[in-house]
N, C-alpha and C positions, 0 to 999 in steps of 0.2 A: 369719583366721579362717572355715570354711568352714561350711556348712549339712547336716545328713541330716534329709528331715521337719519341718522348722521350727527345729530343735534344734542348738544351734551346735556345733560340735567344736574343742578346742583343737589347736593344730598339733602334730604328735610332737614328742618331748623332743629327736628326733638336728637338729631344724632349730634351728640357729645366727641371732642377730640382726644386723645387718651389722656392727655391732662385735666381734663374738665372730667372725665370721668376718674381720674383718682382723686380730684377734691371733693367732688360730689360722695366718693364711698369717707373720706376720710370727715368729712362734717358728718355723715351717719350713723358714722363709727362713733363719734364725739356725742353726739344728740342720742343716741339708743343709750349708749353707754354711762355717761355723766349728766346727760340733761336731764332723762325719762322718771329716774328716780328721786329727781327731785319736784318735777310739775307739781304733782299735789300739794305738798307742805308751801312752797313757793304760792302757789294761787291761795291758799287758806291764809296765808302771813298779808299777800298783797305787797311783797316786795320779792326781788330778785338776792338770789343768796350771792354775797361778795365774791367768794370764792371760787363763783360758776364766773363772774365777770372778767375775776384773773384769769382764766381759763381761756377765754374765749381771745383775751389778750395772748396770751402765751404762743392760742395755734394761730395766731395771725390773724383772727378775724377780723378785729376792729379797723385794720388798712388793708383793705387787701386790692384796693385800686391807689394806696398812695404808693408814689413811687419808693423804689427802693431803698434809694439815698437820704431818705426820712423814716427806716425802717421799716417800710412798708413790702408788700409782698408783688407788688408793682403789675398785677392783674387786671384785668380788663370790667368793665363792667356787667357784663354777662356772667362772668365767675362769681363775683358778688354776688348776683339773686341767683344763681346756684346755692349760693350759703344762707341763704334769706331761708329759702325754699326749704330747706332739707333743714333747719331749724323750728323753722313754722309747722313742718310735719308734726314736731314731739311737742312743741309751746311755742305758740304765734308772740309770746311775751317777750322770748329772747330771740326769735328772730327780729321783732322790731325795733329792738336794744340794738342789732348789729345792724339791720337798714335805715336808721337815722344816723346811726355814727360814719358808716360808709358812706351813701348816695347825697345823707341833705349836707354834714358836718365838712366830713373830709370834701367832700366832690365841690363845694363854694369856696375852700380855702386853696385846692388842688388849681383850679377855674382862673380865680378872681384873686389871691393872693400873691402880696411883694414876696420876694426872696426872703427879708426877713421874718414874714409870719411863717412861710410854707417850713423854715426850719426850724423856728419854736413850735409854732402851734402843731405842726403834724407828727413833728416826731414825739410828742408828747400824748397825742390821741392814737398813734399807730402802737404804742410800747407800757400806757397806764392810764390815761384819762377818757374817760366820756366825754361827749358832749351832746350839745342839744338845737335845737332850731325854733325858732321863736319870731315867729310872724304874725300868728294868730292870734285877734280878737275881740272881746266881747261884742263888739260892735260889725267887726269885717270878717271874722271867720277867716278864711285863706285869700280873702280879697287886697293882693299887696296895692291896692291903689287906696286904699279909704284908711289908713292907719292913725290912729288917736295921739298914739305913743311920741313925742317930740324928742329932738333933739337942738342944744342950745349951743352953740361956740363960746368957750373962754378959757381965751391963753390958749396953751397947749393943750386940752381938754374939750371933749362935750358932753355939755349935763344931759343925760337920760331920764326924762320920766314918763312915767307909764305902767302898764300891766298888761303883761301876755297869759292869755289862757289854753287850757287842752294841750300843754306842755311836755311832750315826751321825753323823757329821761331826766324828768326837769329835778329827780331827788336825788337822782347818781351822778349826772351831769357834774364840770367843774371848768367846762370851757362849753360857751352860746355864741352863736349866733344869733343877732339881737337886730330885727329893724326897725327905723324911728325916721320921721320925717325931720330931712332938716329946716328946709324951706317950703313950708304949709300953704306959701302963697302959689308953688310952681307946682300942686296937687301932685301929683305918681312921680313927675321928676324931682320931688326935694326928696323923695327916698331912698334913704341909705345902710346901707349893713353895716355893724360894728362887731370884732370878736371882744366879747365881753368876758373876763375871770370869775368865777363864784368868790373871789376873794374882794372886789374892786367896792368900794366905799360908796355905798346905797343901793346895793344890790340884795335881793333876798329872794328866798324860797315860799312861797304860800302854800295855801290851802293842797292838797292832794285827793284829788276824783276817786270815789270807792266805787268802781264799774262792775259790772254784770260781767265781761269777759276780757280778755288777756291783763287780769286784775294785778300779776306779779310786774308788771310793765309800767311805771310812775309815771301818772299824767297830773301835770300841776300848773298853779300859776305862778307867775313870776312877777315881781314887785320892784319897779326901779322910784326910786324916790331920791331925787337928785345924783344918781348914779354919776359918777364920774370916768368918763373912757378916753385915755389918751388917743390923741388923734392919729399915733401911729396904727392905732389900731380900726381905724377903718378899712371895709374892706370892700376893694374896689375904687371905684371915687363917690366922690360925695354925691349925689344925687341920681346915684346907677343902682340903688338897690332893687328898683323894680326889676331889673335885668339879671340880676343875682338870682331875685326867687324865684324867677319865670322860669331860666334854665335848670335850676337845681329842681325844682320841682316836678322838673318831666322826667327826671328820672325818679325820684323819690317816691314819685305816685305808683311808679310801678311794683313798688317792695313793699 
């Protein structure tokens, strides 16, 4: 820290620590050596190379902020953004994959998940499973207070019905954070977040958008038709999903 007229001056924000510089260099090397040769083909096909996704897991890029006890790197949000930036320099499709995984999906479970949810889902998301974050709908965009998707209590499950649009990682994901209103009469205070697995009854992935850019990143519709979600998969508390959405989107939008 330097000084001017006896007053300490903090280093500029563009100054990275030694660990951050090393991380940036390693991601840049991966992006240039492994990602760049695949960019054109993935863009033409409109599909990420599964082998490249596996490499992202192997390098720890899919669990940057995830605590080490769950198989993650235990780093901070700034480090995650360094990784997203370096990947996006070469191909924003891969940058988006890593961004959604870290700043939206992992972040939501880190902040709001209980011990059992963290142990199960953070471990899988850090090692082998892609995640997606499903808030947007045809009539609401990213307005968390205007959801048409409904969740109805049914014994030890909730039954979800609705459609989500423009969901990044929709084709690759196996774990989804899905928002639905469990009490429409309460307005936004009925919105609830659920952890939904691709294998759950009543869940399916719909149309994939044919985009002009960031083509290798899948953007899809999700269809919930009497989708049965165990009550233990409520993320946070019933009626607190609006808080989950606001707090996670604050980070996700930076990416």
